[in-house]
A tleap script that builds the chain and sets N, CA, C and O, in Angstrom:
source leaprc.protein.ff14SB
mol = sequence {
  NMET LEU PHE ASN GLY LYS ALA GLY CYS ALA
  ALA CYS HIE SER GLY TRP ASN LEU PRO ASP
  ASN LYS PHE HIE ASP ILE GLY THR ASP THR
  GLU ASP ILE GLY ARG ALA GLN LEU GLU PRO
  ASP ASN PRO MET ALA LYS HIE ALA PHE LYS
  THR PRO GLY LEU ARG ASN LEU THR GLN ARG
  ALA PRO PHE THR HIE ASN GLY SER GLN ALA
  ASP LEU LYS SER ILE LEU ALA PHE TYR ALA
  THR GLY GLY VAL GLU ARG PRO SER ARG SER
  LYS LEU ILE LYS PRO PHE SER MET ASN ASP
  GLN GLU SER GLU ASP LEU LEU ALA PHE MET
  GLN SER LEU THR GLY GLU LYS SER ALA THR
  PRO MET PRO VAL LEU PRO CASN
}
set mol.1.N position { -11.830 12.614 -3.203 }
set mol.1.CA position { -12.772 11.950 -4.025 }
set mol.1.C position { -11.682 10.617 -4.770 }
set mol.1.O position { -12.003 9.436 -4.638 }
set mol.2.N position { -10.805 10.900 -5.293 }
set mol.2.CA position { -9.678 9.951 -5.955 }
set mol.2.C position { -9.692 8.601 -5.084 }
set mol.2.O position { -10.024 7.491 -5.501 }
set mol.3.N position { -9.255 8.930 -3.766 }
set mol.3.CA position { -9.245 8.321 -3.007 }
set mol.3.C position { -10.055 6.940 -2.656 }
set mol.3.O position { -9.638 5.808 -2.414 }
set mol.4.N position { -11.552 7.556 -2.736 }
set mol.4.CA position { -12.394 6.981 -2.395 }
set mol.4.C position { -13.108 6.506 -3.668 }
set mol.4.O position { -13.858 5.531 -3.736 }
set mol.5.N position { -12.813 7.224 -4.532 }
set mol.5.CA position { -13.879 7.108 -6.165 }
set mol.5.C position { -12.432 5.776 -7.042 }
set mol.5.O position { -11.911 4.714 -6.699 }
set mol.6.N position { -12.336 6.749 -8.294 }
set mol.6.CA position { -11.972 5.457 -9.117 }
set mol.6.C position { -10.574 4.915 -8.794 }
set mol.6.O position { -10.156 3.991 -9.491 }
set mol.7.N position { -9.745 5.443 -7.717 }
set mol.7.CA position { -8.545 5.093 -7.550 }
set mol.7.C position { -8.460 3.786 -6.899 }
set mol.7.O position { -7.618 2.903 -7.059 }
set mol.8.N position { -9.957 3.840 -5.785 }
set mol.8.CA position { -10.343 2.779 -5.288 }
set mol.8.C position { -9.559 2.383 -4.099 }
set mol.8.O position { -9.957 1.404 -3.468 }
set mol.9.N position { -8.410 3.061 -3.673 }
set mol.9.CA position { -7.592 3.154 -2.254 }
set mol.9.C position { -8.438 2.810 -1.085 }
set mol.9.O position { -7.973 1.987 -0.295 }
set mol.10.N position { -9.492 3.265 -0.878 }
set mol.10.CA position { -10.448 3.001 0.521 }
set mol.10.C position { -10.799 1.352 0.595 }
set mol.10.O position { -10.850 0.715 1.648 }
set mol.11.N position { -11.029 0.806 -0.741 }
set mol.11.CA position { -11.099 -0.600 -0.535 }
set mol.11.C position { -10.153 -1.128 0.546 }
set mol.11.O position { -10.623 -1.799 1.465 }
set mol.12.N position { -8.927 -0.878 0.488 }
set mol.12.CA position { -7.876 -1.496 1.276 }
set mol.12.C position { -7.215 -0.892 2.284 }
set mol.12.O position { -6.595 -1.511 3.148 }
set mol.13.N position { -7.327 0.480 2.216 }
set mol.13.CA position { -6.754 1.512 3.152 }
set mol.13.C position { -8.320 2.527 3.832 }
set mol.13.O position { -8.867 3.530 3.372 }
set mol.14.N position { -8.573 1.835 4.862 }
set mol.14.CA position { -9.796 2.103 5.677 }
set mol.14.C position { -9.356 2.013 7.129 }
set mol.14.O position { -8.391 1.352 7.513 }
set mol.15.N position { -10.206 2.788 7.947 }
set mol.15.CA position { -10.257 2.812 9.336 }
set mol.15.C position { -9.257 3.916 9.565 }
set mol.15.O position { -8.703 4.481 8.621 }
set mol.16.N position { -8.975 4.295 11.148 }
set mol.16.CA position { -8.134 5.601 11.456 }
set mol.16.C position { -6.809 5.362 11.365 }
set mol.16.O position { -6.065 6.055 12.060 }
set mol.17.N position { -6.264 4.384 10.533 }
set mol.17.CA position { -4.954 4.214 10.643 }
set mol.17.C position { -4.658 3.930 9.233 }
set mol.17.O position { -3.487 4.069 8.878 }
set mol.18.N position { -5.803 3.437 8.108 }
set mol.18.CA position { -5.939 3.261 6.892 }
set mol.18.C position { -5.512 1.838 6.436 }
set mol.18.O position { -5.298 1.666 5.236 }
set mol.19.N position { -5.391 0.941 7.194 }
set mol.19.CA position { -5.291 -0.498 6.595 }
set mol.19.C position { -6.435 -1.297 7.055 }
set mol.19.O position { -7.019 -1.221 8.136 }
set mol.20.N position { -6.668 -2.097 6.029 }
set mol.20.CA position { -8.373 -2.868 6.490 }
set mol.20.C position { -7.509 -4.116 7.122 }
set mol.20.O position { -8.218 -5.122 7.118 }
set mol.21.N position { -6.033 -4.402 7.736 }
set mol.21.CA position { -5.669 -5.434 8.334 }
set mol.21.C position { -5.900 -6.674 7.647 }
set mol.21.O position { -6.147 -7.665 8.335 }
set mol.22.N position { -5.851 -6.789 6.166 }
set mol.22.CA position { -6.299 -8.045 5.395 }
set mol.22.C position { -4.872 -8.172 4.597 }
set mol.22.O position { -3.967 -7.339 4.649 }
set mol.23.N position { -4.866 -9.285 3.915 }
set mol.23.CA position { -3.800 -10.080 3.146 }
set mol.23.C position { -3.887 -9.638 1.699 }
set mol.23.O position { -4.386 -10.656 1.217 }
set mol.24.N position { -3.751 -8.890 0.792 }
set mol.24.CA position { -4.132 -8.806 -0.724 }
set mol.24.C position { -2.746 -8.686 -1.439 }
set mol.24.O position { -1.736 -8.032 -1.181 }
set mol.25.N position { -3.158 -9.782 -2.680 }
set mol.25.CA position { -1.851 -9.759 -4.001 }
set mol.25.C position { -2.375 -8.313 -4.397 }
set mol.25.O position { -3.565 -8.097 -4.625 }
set mol.26.N position { -1.441 -7.395 -4.456 }
set mol.26.CA position { -1.612 -6.192 -5.239 }
set mol.26.C position { -1.071 -6.296 -6.626 }
set mol.26.O position { -1.218 -5.305 -7.340 }
set mol.27.N position { -0.343 -7.558 -7.219 }
set mol.27.CA position { 0.633 -7.490 -8.436 }
set mol.27.C position { 1.487 -7.070 -8.288 }
set mol.27.O position { 1.677 -6.187 -9.125 }
set mol.28.N position { 2.419 -7.201 -7.477 }
set mol.28.CA position { 3.994 -6.677 -7.178 }
set mol.28.C position { 4.456 -7.484 -8.157 }
set mol.28.O position { 3.782 -8.498 -8.339 }
set mol.29.N position { 5.393 -7.338 -8.831 }
set mol.29.CA position { 6.451 -8.321 -9.922 }
set mol.29.C position { 7.212 -8.761 -8.626 }
set mol.29.O position { 7.963 -8.003 -8.013 }
set mol.30.N position { 6.950 -10.061 -8.263 }
set mol.30.CA position { 7.978 -11.000 -7.212 }
set mol.30.C position { 7.526 -12.124 -7.312 }
set mol.30.O position { 6.420 -12.478 -7.721 }
set mol.31.N position { 8.743 -12.971 -6.777 }
set mol.31.CA position { 8.934 -14.402 -6.664 }
set mol.31.C position { 8.396 -14.896 -5.241 }
set mol.31.O position { 8.160 -16.075 -4.980 }
set mol.32.N position { 8.245 -13.872 -4.400 }
set mol.32.CA position { 7.929 -14.246 -3.024 }
set mol.32.C position { 6.191 -14.733 -2.877 }
set mol.32.O position { 5.201 -14.015 -3.018 }
set mol.33.N position { 6.246 -15.876 -2.621 }
set mol.33.CA position { 4.874 -16.159 -2.402 }
set mol.33.C position { 3.725 -15.480 -0.997 }
set mol.33.O position { 2.529 -15.672 -0.778 }
set mol.34.N position { 4.769 -14.657 -0.281 }
set mol.34.CA position { 3.859 -14.029 0.963 }
set mol.34.C position { 3.375 -14.851 1.875 }
set mol.34.O position { 4.002 -15.618 2.606 }
set mol.35.N position { 1.675 -14.574 1.775 }
set mol.35.CA position { 1.023 -15.177 3.003 }
set mol.35.C position { 1.145 -16.699 2.580 }
set mol.35.O position { 1.457 -17.516 3.446 }
set mol.36.N position { 0.918 -17.094 1.323 }
set mol.36.CA position { 0.858 -18.375 0.944 }
set mol.36.C position { 1.710 -19.589 1.597 }
set mol.36.O position { 1.502 -20.802 1.572 }
set mol.37.N position { 2.741 -18.824 2.190 }
set mol.37.CA position { 3.559 -19.893 3.332 }
set mol.37.C position { 3.415 -20.305 3.866 }
set mol.37.O position { 4.048 -21.278 4.275 }
set mol.38.N position { 1.892 -19.576 4.475 }
set mol.38.CA position { 1.358 -19.730 5.955 }
set mol.38.C position { 0.224 -20.349 5.623 }
set mol.38.O position { -0.238 -21.077 6.502 }
set mol.39.N position { -0.605 -20.247 4.200 }
set mol.39.CA position { -1.722 -20.513 4.086 }
set mol.39.C position { -1.830 -21.483 2.457 }
set mol.39.O position { -2.529 -21.068 1.532 }
set mol.40.N position { -1.281 -22.359 2.395 }
set mol.40.CA position { -0.641 -22.932 1.120 }
set mol.40.C position { -1.270 -23.461 0.454 }
set mol.40.O position { -0.894 -23.744 -0.683 }
set mol.41.N position { -2.862 -23.897 1.084 }
set mol.41.CA position { -4.048 -24.232 0.606 }
set mol.41.C position { -4.919 -23.209 -0.065 }
set mol.41.O position { -5.795 -23.523 -0.871 }
set mol.42.N position { -4.672 -22.072 0.263 }
set mol.42.CA position { -5.468 -20.498 -0.087 }
set mol.42.C position { -4.952 -19.837 -1.183 }
set mol.42.O position { -4.244 -18.831 -1.138 }
set mol.43.N position { -5.301 -20.389 -2.110 }
set mol.43.CA position { -5.083 -19.841 -3.976 }
set mol.43.C position { -5.039 -18.375 -3.844 }
set mol.43.O position { -4.188 -17.813 -4.533 }
set mol.44.N position { -5.747 -17.686 -3.135 }
set mol.44.CA position { -5.508 -16.015 -2.848 }
set mol.44.C position { -4.734 -15.619 -2.046 }
set mol.44.O position { -4.400 -14.446 -2.212 }
set mol.45.N position { -4.145 -16.311 -0.928 }
set mol.45.CA position { -2.874 -15.637 -0.379 }
set mol.45.C position { -1.418 -15.873 -1.086 }
set mol.45.O position { -0.386 -15.482 -0.540 }
set mol.46.N position { -1.422 -16.538 -2.330 }
set mol.46.CA position { -0.145 -16.561 -2.935 }
set mol.46.C position { -0.034 -14.937 -3.462 }
set mol.46.O position { -0.778 -14.238 -4.149 }
set mol.47.N position { 1.426 -14.672 -2.712 }
set mol.47.CA position { 1.454 -13.108 -2.951 }
set mol.47.C position { 0.739 -12.222 -2.516 }
set mol.47.O position { 0.445 -11.190 -3.119 }
set mol.48.N position { 0.475 -12.461 -1.691 }
set mol.48.CA position { -0.411 -11.330 -0.837 }
set mol.48.C position { 0.022 -11.155 0.468 }
set mol.48.O position { 0.029 -12.080 1.280 }
set mol.49.N position { 0.413 -9.936 0.742 }
set mol.49.CA position { 0.950 -9.549 1.968 }
set mol.49.C position { -0.096 -8.187 2.826 }
set mol.49.O position { -0.825 -7.500 2.110 }
set mol.50.N position { -0.052 -7.950 4.258 }
set mol.50.CA position { -0.720 -7.455 4.823 }
set mol.50.C position { -1.000 -6.116 4.105 }
set mol.50.O position { 0.059 -5.734 3.607 }
set mol.51.N position { -1.805 -5.424 3.905 }
set mol.51.CA position { -2.243 -4.045 3.758 }
set mol.51.C position { -1.440 -2.822 5.182 }
set mol.51.O position { -1.604 -2.651 6.390 }
set mol.52.N position { -0.572 -2.240 4.089 }
set mol.52.CA position { 0.025 -1.086 4.960 }
set mol.52.C position { -1.113 -0.182 5.813 }
set mol.52.O position { -2.297 -0.260 5.485 }
set mol.53.N position { -0.752 0.547 6.755 }
set mol.53.CA position { -1.204 1.922 7.148 }
set mol.53.C position { -0.842 2.731 6.530 }
set mol.53.O position { 0.197 2.433 5.942 }
set mol.54.N position { -1.267 3.875 6.308 }
set mol.54.CA position { -0.767 5.215 5.585 }
set mol.54.C position { -0.276 6.083 6.694 }
set mol.54.O position { 0.768 6.564 6.253 }
set mol.55.N position { -0.407 6.387 7.498 }
set mol.55.CA position { -0.177 7.229 8.616 }
set mol.55.C position { 1.384 7.349 8.748 }
set mol.55.O position { 2.089 6.384 9.043 }
set mol.56.N position { 1.857 8.587 8.511 }
set mol.56.CA position { 3.267 8.933 8.402 }
set mol.56.C position { 4.205 8.114 7.245 }
set mol.56.O position { 5.361 7.724 7.407 }
set mol.57.N position { 3.139 7.928 5.705 }
set mol.57.CA position { 3.812 6.886 4.782 }
set mol.57.C position { 5.042 7.749 3.945 }
set mol.57.O position { 5.763 7.171 3.132 }
set mol.58.N position { 5.195 9.357 4.288 }
set mol.58.CA position { 6.190 9.814 3.793 }
set mol.58.C position { 7.548 9.427 4.294 }
set mol.58.O position { 8.611 9.524 3.680 }
set mol.59.N position { 7.351 8.984 5.476 }
set mol.59.CA position { 8.418 8.692 6.121 }
set mol.59.C position { 9.041 7.065 6.328 }
set mol.59.O position { 9.713 6.450 7.156 }
set mol.60.N position { 8.276 6.783 4.865 }
set mol.60.CA position { 8.459 4.971 5.557 }
set mol.60.C position { 9.208 4.638 3.876 }
set mol.60.O position { 9.637 3.493 3.737 }
set mol.61.N position { 9.318 5.365 2.958 }
set mol.61.CA position { 9.825 4.734 1.372 }
set mol.61.C position { 10.936 3.908 1.796 }
set mol.61.O position { 11.585 4.281 2.774 }
set mol.62.N position { 11.229 2.895 1.229 }
set mol.62.CA position { 10.715 2.799 -0.142 }
set mol.62.C position { 9.721 1.722 0.052 }
set mol.62.O position { 9.792 0.839 0.907 }
set mol.63.N position { 8.495 1.935 -1.104 }
set mol.63.CA position { 6.996 1.281 -0.776 }
set mol.63.C position { 7.008 -0.501 -1.370 }
set mol.63.O position { 7.851 -0.998 -2.117 }
set mol.64.N position { 5.854 -1.157 -0.786 }
set mol.64.CA position { 5.987 -2.585 -1.256 }
set mol.64.C position { 6.748 -3.484 -0.033 }
set mol.64.O position { 7.478 -3.056 0.861 }
set mol.65.N position { 6.367 -4.733 -0.275 }
set mol.65.CA position { 6.933 -5.301 0.726 }
set mol.65.C position { 8.450 -5.969 0.265 }
set mol.65.O position { 9.108 -6.780 0.917 }
set mol.66.N position { 8.726 -5.481 -0.812 }
set mol.66.CA position { 10.294 -5.556 -1.284 }
set mol.66.C position { 10.768 -4.291 -2.092 }
set mol.66.O position { 11.456 -4.272 -3.113 }
set mol.67.N position { 10.200 -3.174 -1.343 }
set mol.67.CA position { 10.974 -2.042 -1.517 }
set mol.67.C position { 11.231 -1.348 -2.977 }
set mol.67.O position { 12.024 -0.444 -3.241 }
set mol.68.N position { 10.118 -2.199 -4.051 }
set mol.68.CA position { 10.290 -1.996 -5.644 }
set mol.68.C position { 10.287 -0.491 -5.987 }
set mol.68.O position { 10.947 0.044 -6.878 }
set mol.69.N position { 9.205 0.256 -4.903 }
set mol.69.CA position { 8.505 1.407 -5.496 }
set mol.69.C position { 9.177 2.289 -4.479 }
set mol.69.O position { 8.860 2.285 -3.290 }
set mol.70.N position { 10.372 3.249 -5.137 }
set mol.70.CA position { 10.898 4.225 -4.380 }
set mol.70.C position { 10.553 5.475 -3.930 }
set mol.70.O position { 11.243 6.225 -3.241 }
set mol.71.N position { 8.944 5.741 -4.551 }
set mol.71.CA position { 8.552 7.282 -3.634 }
set mol.71.C position { 7.069 6.932 -4.010 }
set mol.71.O position { 6.753 5.964 -4.703 }
set mol.72.N position { 6.274 7.764 -3.512 }
set mol.72.CA position { 4.896 8.018 -3.327 }
set mol.72.C position { 4.848 8.144 -5.101 }
set mol.72.O position { 4.163 7.283 -5.653 }
set mol.73.N position { 5.424 9.001 -5.848 }
set mol.73.CA position { 4.887 8.816 -7.186 }
set mol.73.C position { 4.882 7.519 -7.635 }
set mol.73.O position { 3.858 6.978 -8.051 }
set mol.74.N position { 6.261 6.828 -7.565 }
set mol.74.CA position { 6.048 5.876 -8.374 }
set mol.74.C position { 5.408 4.470 -7.975 }
set mol.74.O position { 5.342 3.504 -8.735 }
set mol.75.N position { 4.862 4.520 -6.414 }
set mol.75.CA position { 3.701 3.449 -6.387 }
set mol.75.C position { 2.235 4.080 -6.696 }
set mol.75.O position { 1.398 3.256 -7.064 }
set mol.76.N position { 1.921 5.093 -6.620 }
set mol.76.CA position { 1.003 5.889 -7.300 }
set mol.76.C position { 0.588 5.515 -8.993 }
set mol.76.O position { -0.527 5.321 -9.478 }
set mol.77.N position { 2.017 5.500 -9.684 }
set mol.77.CA position { 1.879 5.151 -10.851 }
set mol.77.C position { 1.603 3.436 -10.904 }
set mol.77.O position { 0.723 2.993 -11.643 }
set mol.78.N position { 2.460 2.509 -10.029 }
set mol.78.CA position { 2.268 1.216 -10.221 }
set mol.78.C position { 0.432 0.826 -9.795 }
set mol.78.O position { -0.149 -0.112 -10.339 }
set mol.79.N position { -0.193 1.665 -8.840 }
set mol.79.CA position { -1.210 1.150 -8.422 }
set mol.79.C position { -2.086 1.415 -10.188 }
set mol.79.O position { -2.640 0.544 -10.860 }
set mol.80.N position { -1.954 2.638 -10.463 }
set mol.80.CA position { -3.010 2.958 -11.749 }
set mol.80.C position { -3.223 1.703 -13.025 }
set mol.80.O position { -4.221 1.400 -13.678 }
set mol.81.N position { -1.515 1.041 -13.034 }
set mol.81.CA position { -1.283 -0.062 -13.877 }
set mol.81.C position { -2.149 -1.032 -13.439 }
set mol.81.O position { -2.736 -1.646 -14.329 }
set mol.82.N position { -2.347 -1.285 -12.481 }
set mol.82.CA position { -3.222 -2.188 -11.666 }
set mol.82.C position { -1.869 -3.659 -11.560 }
set mol.82.O position { -2.311 -4.738 -11.166 }
set mol.83.N position { -1.136 -3.624 -11.732 }
set mol.83.CA position { -0.025 -4.713 -11.335 }
set mol.83.C position { 0.198 -5.756 -12.142 }
set mol.83.O position { -0.265 -5.735 -13.282 }
set mol.84.N position { 0.946 -6.843 -11.679 }
set mol.84.CA position { 0.995 -7.926 -12.614 }
set mol.84.C position { -0.757 -8.605 -12.479 }
set mol.84.O position { -1.338 -8.793 -11.410 }
set mol.85.N position { -1.142 -8.791 -13.417 }
set mol.85.CA position { -2.715 -9.676 -13.821 }
set mol.85.C position { -2.146 -11.336 -13.494 }
set mol.85.O position { -1.289 -11.856 -14.208 }
set mol.86.N position { -2.646 -11.903 -12.548 }
set mol.86.CA position { -2.593 -13.514 -12.199 }
set mol.86.C position { -3.553 -13.949 -11.539 }
set mol.86.O position { -4.341 -13.012 -11.412 }
set mol.87.N position { -3.952 -14.889 -11.021 }
set mol.87.CA position { -5.181 -15.453 -10.370 }
set mol.87.C position { -5.435 -14.906 -8.945 }
set mol.87.O position { -6.506 -14.602 -8.421 }
set mol.88.N position { -3.916 -14.847 -8.351 }
set mol.88.CA position { -4.442 -14.939 -6.980 }
set mol.88.C position { -4.599 -12.846 -6.918 }
set mol.88.O position { -5.254 -12.363 -5.994 }
set mol.89.N position { -4.108 -12.147 -7.697 }
set mol.89.CA position { -4.483 -10.711 -7.972 }
set mol.89.C position { -5.823 -10.155 -6.919 }
set mol.89.O position { -6.965 -10.516 -7.204 }
set mol.90.N position { -5.634 -9.481 -6.000 }
set mol.90.CA position { -6.820 -8.937 -5.146 }
set mol.90.C position { -7.672 -8.251 -6.634 }
set mol.90.O position { -7.265 -7.592 -7.590 }
set mol.91.N position { -9.418 -8.952 -6.124 }
set mol.91.CA position { -10.141 -8.159 -7.094 }
set mol.91.C position { -10.544 -6.897 -6.932 }
set mol.91.O position { -11.402 -6.423 -7.676 }
set mol.92.N position { -9.925 -6.121 -5.845 }
set mol.92.CA position { -10.214 -4.786 -5.458 }
set mol.92.C position { -8.856 -3.960 -6.413 }
set mol.92.O position { -8.895 -2.751 -6.643 }
set mol.93.N position { -7.783 -4.808 -6.855 }
set mol.93.CA position { -6.822 -3.948 -7.593 }
set mol.93.C position { -7.066 -3.857 -9.010 }
set mol.93.O position { -6.920 -4.837 -9.741 }
set mol.94.N position { -7.500 -2.512 -9.513 }
set mol.94.CA position { -8.125 -2.837 -10.983 }
set mol.94.C position { -6.890 -1.156 -11.561 }
set mol.94.O position { -6.485 -0.162 -10.958 }
set mol.95.N position { -6.745 -1.637 -12.845 }
set mol.95.CA position { -6.208 -0.386 -13.668 }
set mol.95.C position { -6.921 0.679 -13.699 }
set mol.95.O position { -8.107 0.424 -13.908 }
set mol.96.N position { -6.616 2.086 -13.542 }
set mol.96.CA position { -7.055 3.442 -13.542 }
set mol.96.C position { -6.379 4.269 -14.248 }
set mol.96.O position { -5.182 4.065 -14.448 }
set mol.97.N position { -7.141 5.554 -14.848 }
set mol.97.CA position { -6.235 6.739 -15.198 }
set mol.97.C position { -6.255 7.612 -14.179 }
set mol.97.O position { -7.089 7.554 -13.275 }
set mol.98.N position { -5.199 8.610 -14.270 }
set mol.98.CA position { -5.549 9.339 -13.581 }
set mol.98.C position { -4.753 11.014 -14.787 }
set mol.98.O position { -3.749 10.915 -15.492 }
set mol.99.N position { -5.381 11.954 -14.671 }
set mol.99.CA position { -4.258 13.145 -15.050 }
set mol.99.C position { -3.528 13.875 -14.116 }
set mol.99.O position { -3.617 13.854 -12.889 }
set mol.100.N position { -2.646 14.657 -14.988 }
set mol.100.CA position { -1.751 15.132 -13.698 }
set mol.100.C position { -2.038 15.551 -12.715 }
set mol.100.O position { -1.475 15.189 -11.682 }
set mol.101.N position { -3.280 16.703 -12.744 }
set mol.101.CA position { -3.548 17.305 -11.720 }
set mol.101.C position { -4.380 16.413 -10.705 }
set mol.101.O position { -4.364 16.741 -9.519 }
set mol.102.N position { -5.216 15.137 -11.168 }
set mol.102.CA position { -5.799 14.407 -10.533 }
set mol.102.C position { -4.243 13.472 -9.678 }
set mol.102.O position { -4.263 13.568 -8.451 }
set mol.103.N position { -3.347 12.871 -10.118 }
set mol.103.CA position { -2.141 12.480 -9.563 }
set mol.103.C position { -1.503 13.484 -8.436 }
set mol.103.O position { -1.348 13.254 -7.236 }
set mol.104.N position { -1.217 14.523 -9.088 }
set mol.104.CA position { -1.008 15.692 -7.838 }
set mol.104.C position { -1.793 15.900 -6.847 }
set mol.104.O position { -1.335 15.936 -5.705 }
set mol.105.N position { -3.227 16.089 -7.120 }
set mol.105.CA position { -4.216 16.120 -5.502 }
set mol.105.C position { -4.140 14.592 -4.678 }
set mol.105.O position { -4.491 14.456 -3.506 }
set mol.106.N position { -3.715 13.707 -5.372 }
set mol.106.CA position { -4.087 11.984 -4.695 }
set mol.106.C position { -2.424 11.795 -3.939 }
set mol.106.O position { -2.125 11.079 -2.984 }
set mol.107.N position { -1.452 12.789 -4.824 }
set mol.107.CA position { -0.198 12.529 -4.029 }
set mol.107.C position { -0.285 13.627 -2.779 }
set mol.107.O position { 0.145 13.363 -1.656 }
set mol.108.N position { -0.690 14.457 -3.012 }
set mol.108.CA position { -0.771 15.985 -1.710 }
set mol.108.C position { -2.218 15.460 -0.663 }
set mol.108.O position { -2.490 16.088 0.361 }
set mol.109.N position { -2.930 14.404 -1.057 }
set mol.109.CA position { -3.671 14.131 0.190 }
set mol.109.C position { -2.875 12.935 0.709 }
set mol.109.O position { -2.941 12.524 1.867 }
set mol.110.N position { -2.184 12.463 -0.171 }
set mol.110.CA position { -1.357 11.039 0.941 }
set mol.110.C position { -0.076 11.662 1.488 }
set mol.110.O position { 0.640 10.855 2.080 }
set mol.111.N position { 0.360 12.877 1.427 }
set mol.111.CA position { 0.921 13.164 2.205 }
set mol.111.C position { 0.698 14.100 2.951 }
set mol.111.O position { 1.696 14.670 3.393 }
set mol.112.N position { -0.858 14.686 3.430 }
set mol.112.CA position { -0.967 15.188 4.149 }
set mol.112.C position { -1.465 14.027 5.330 }
set mol.112.O position { -2.012 14.548 6.303 }
set mol.113.N position { -1.397 13.153 5.355 }
set mol.113.CA position { -1.520 11.982 6.538 }
set mol.113.C position { -0.089 11.972 7.194 }
set mol.113.O position { -0.103 11.338 8.249 }
set mol.114.N position { 0.850 12.369 6.946 }
set mol.114.CA position { 1.816 12.766 7.858 }
set mol.114.C position { 2.075 13.774 8.597 }
set mol.114.O position { 1.971 14.947 8.238 }
set mol.115.N position { 2.481 13.327 9.835 }
set mol.115.CA position { 2.234 14.459 11.250 }
set mol.115.C position { 3.685 14.905 11.304 }
set mol.115.O position { 4.605 14.373 10.681 }
set mol.116.N position { 3.782 15.968 12.140 }
set mol.116.CA position { 5.039 15.987 12.343 }
set mol.116.C position { 5.487 15.555 13.133 }
set mol.116.O position { 5.006 15.319 14.241 }
set mol.117.N position { 7.142 15.230 12.503 }
set mol.117.CA position { 8.069 14.527 12.879 }
set mol.117.C position { 8.469 14.734 14.343 }
set mol.117.O position { 8.845 15.887 14.554 }
set mol.118.N position { 8.495 13.713 15.694 }
set mol.118.CA position { 8.785 14.158 16.656 }
set mol.118.C position { 9.799 13.258 17.417 }
set mol.118.O position { 9.733 12.118 16.958 }
set mol.119.N position { 10.637 13.355 18.332 }
set mol.119.CA position { 11.636 12.711 18.384 }
set mol.119.C position { 11.100 12.179 19.817 }
set mol.119.O position { 10.594 12.940 20.642 }
set mol.120.N position { 11.268 10.776 20.022 }
set mol.120.CA position { 10.892 9.853 21.311 }
set mol.120.C position { 11.835 9.307 21.763 }
set mol.120.O position { 12.527 8.599 21.032 }
set mol.121.N position { 12.138 9.484 23.130 }
set mol.121.CA position { 13.654 9.709 23.524 }
set mol.121.C position { 13.253 8.231 24.487 }
set mol.121.O position { 12.265 8.074 25.205 }
set mol.122.N position { 14.599 7.068 24.164 }
set mol.122.CA position { 14.409 5.763 24.491 }
set mol.122.C position { 14.343 5.779 26.253 }
set mol.122.O position { 14.961 6.539 26.997 }
set mol.123.N position { 13.647 4.983 26.528 }
set mol.123.CA position { 13.407 5.053 28.159 }
set mol.123.C position { 15.234 4.277 28.721 }
set mol.123.O position { 16.030 3.609 28.062 }
set mol.124.N position { 15.293 4.736 30.068 }
set mol.124.CA position { 16.204 4.387 30.627 }
set mol.124.C position { 15.657 3.073 31.624 }
set mol.124.O position { 14.747 3.177 32.447 }
set mol.125.N position { 16.357 1.956 31.369 }
set mol.125.CA position { 16.000 0.661 32.173 }
set mol.125.C position { 16.938 0.167 32.895 }
set mol.125.O position { 18.131 0.009 32.635 }
set mol.126.N position { 16.240 -0.111 33.974 }
set mol.126.CA position { 17.152 -0.692 35.088 }
set mol.126.C position { 18.228 -1.705 34.903 }
set mol.126.O position { 18.030 -2.729 34.250 }
set mol.127.N position { 19.302 -1.443 35.441 }
set mol.127.CA position { 20.450 -2.562 35.184 }
set mol.127.C position { 19.902 -3.993 35.529 }
set mol.127.O position { 20.626 -4.980 35.399 }
savepdb mol mol.pdb
quit
C-alpha cells in the first residue's frame, strides 16, 4: 500500500521490471547535470537520471547515480525527505512520513523483488 500510496514509488517504478523508462531529478545533492548534458534546453532534464528497475535491487547497492545512498534503508530515508528542492526536481518526488512499521514493511516489499542469485556461465567463443 505504501509503494502505491503515500510513498508514491509506483509513479516512477511501474511495469514488470518497475522502471518507467523516463528521466527524473529526484533531488539528489549533486553537481552532475545528468540528462541536461543531452537536453540543455529542457529545464526538467537538469540533474535527471533514468529510473532504474527494482528487480534484484538488493544485489546492486549503493544507490542513486552517484552511489550516495549505501543501502535500502538509506535510500528509503532519502526519498522520505523529498531530496533537494529545486526547479528541476520531479513533481512526483514529495516528502512523506513513515512510522517504523511502515518503513519495515516497505523495506520488506523491496527485498521481495530479489530472486535467487544464479550463476550464469560465460559462453565459450571460438578463436
